[in-house]
C-alpha positions in Angstrom: -20.0 -7.4 -2.1 -18.7 -5.6 -5.2 -16.0 -2.9 -4.7 -15.2 -0.4 -7.5 -11.8 0.4 -6.2 -10.2 -2.6 -4.4 -6.9 -0.8 -3.6 -8.7 2.1 -1.9 -10.8 -0.5 0.0 -7.5 -2.1 1.2 -6.1 1.3 2.3 -9.3 2.2 4.1 -9.4 -1.1 6.0 -5.8 -0.5 7.1 -6.6 3.1 8.1 -9.7 2.0 10.1 -7.8 -0.8 11.9 -5.0 1.6 12.9 -7.5 4.1 14.3 -9.0 1.5 16.6 -5.5 0.0 17.4 -6.2 -3.5 16.0 -3.2 -5.9 15.7 -4.3 -7.4 12.4 -6.6 -6.7 9.5 -8.1 -9.0 6.8 -8.2 -7.8 3.2 -9.5 -9.8 0.2 -6.4 -11.0 -1.8 -5.3 -10.1 -5.2 -1.9 -9.9 -6.9 -1.6 -6.2 -6.7 -2.7 -6.1 -3.0 0.0 -8.7 -2.3 2.5 -6.5 -4.0 1.5 -3.5 -1.9 1.6 -5.6 1.3 5.1 -6.8 0.3 6.3 -3.2 -0.2 4.8 -2.1 3.1 6.7 -5.0 4.9 10.0 -4.2 3.1 9.7 -0.5 4.0 8.9 -1.3 7.7 5.4 0.0 7.8 3.8 -3.4 8.7 5.2 -6.3 10.7 4.2 -9.1 8.4 1.5 -10.4 6.1 0.2 -13.9 5.1 -2.3 -15.3 2.6 -5.1 -17.2 4.2 -6.8 -19.6 1.9 -10.5 -19.7 2.7 -13.4 -21.5 1.1 -14.9 -18.8 -1.1 -11.9 -16.4 -1.4 -8.4 -15.9 -0.3 -7.6 -13.1 2.2 -4.4 -11.3 3.3 -3.9 -11.1 7.0 -1.8 -8.0 7.6 -0.1 -7.6 11.0 0.1 -3.9 11.8 3.1 -2.3 13.4 3.1 0.0 16.4 5.7 2.0 18.2 6.0 2.8 21.9 2.8 3.9 23.6 0.7 2.1 21.0 1.4 4.7 18.3 1.0 3.3 14.7 4.0 3.4 12.4 1.7 4.4 9.5 0.6 8.0 10.0 -1.3 8.2 6.7 -2.4 6.5 3.5 -3.6 8.3 0.5 -4.9 6.9 -2.8 -3.8 9.0 -5.7 -4.7 7.2 -9.0 -8.4 6.3 -9.0 -10.6 4.4 -11.5 -12.2 7.6 -12.6 -8.9 9.5 -12.9 -5.7 7.6 -13.5 -2.5 9.4 -12.6 0.7 8.5 -14.5 4.2 9.8 -13.8 7.5 9.8 -15.7 10.8 9.3 -14.0 11.4 13.0 -13.5 7.9 13.5 -12.0 8.1 10.8 -9.3 7.2 12.6 -6.0 9.0 12.5 -2.7 6.5 11.9 0.1 7.1 14.1 3.2 10.7 14.8 2.2 11.6 11.1 2.0 9.9 10.0 5.2 7.1 8.4 3.3 6.9 6.3 0.1 5.0 6.5 -3.2 3.9 3.2 -4.6 4.0 3.0 -8.3 2.8 0.3 -10.7 5.4 0.0 -13.4 5.7 -2.4 -16.4 8.2 -4.4 -14.2 5.7 -4.7 -11.4 4.7 -2.7 -8.3 7.6 -0.6 -6.9 8.3 2.2 -4.5 8.9 5.6 -6.1 12.6 5.4 -5.3 13.0 1.9 -6.9 11.1 3.1 -10.0 13.4 6.2 -10.2 16.5 4.1 -10.0 15.3 1.8 -12.7 14.7 4.8 -14.9 10.9 4.4 -15.5 7.6 5.7 -14.4 4.1 4.3 -14.2 0.8 4.6 -12.5 1.1 6.5 -9.1 -1.1 4.3 -6.9 -0.8 5.7 -3.4 1.3 7.5 -0.8 2.2 6.0 2.6 3.8 8.0 5.4 
């Protein structure tokens, strides 16, 4: 099946799995999705991820993280830059998500970074999504 926005598809799969309290979710693999999964793990939004090498395609198995009483750590995911309307930010325009409780994921020339990492490195890029 062809998907026009694979990153939005990944975020929607995670959002849907969280709503029904699944422990894991499978997402078709790509370099940018692996970078997003790495950032989510580093920031503590997911427990872990691994690449599963299947016959036709590779998949990313993401282990979702929950707090007490089965409450998900991720409260929300929002896609910002879309294929039809790309959103780029400079260093001074990098947003803070929920007063610093969430993160902005930005694709820079040095790779995919959080908004805070991109700000520290003094550059901007494409504002891909918010996670809180």
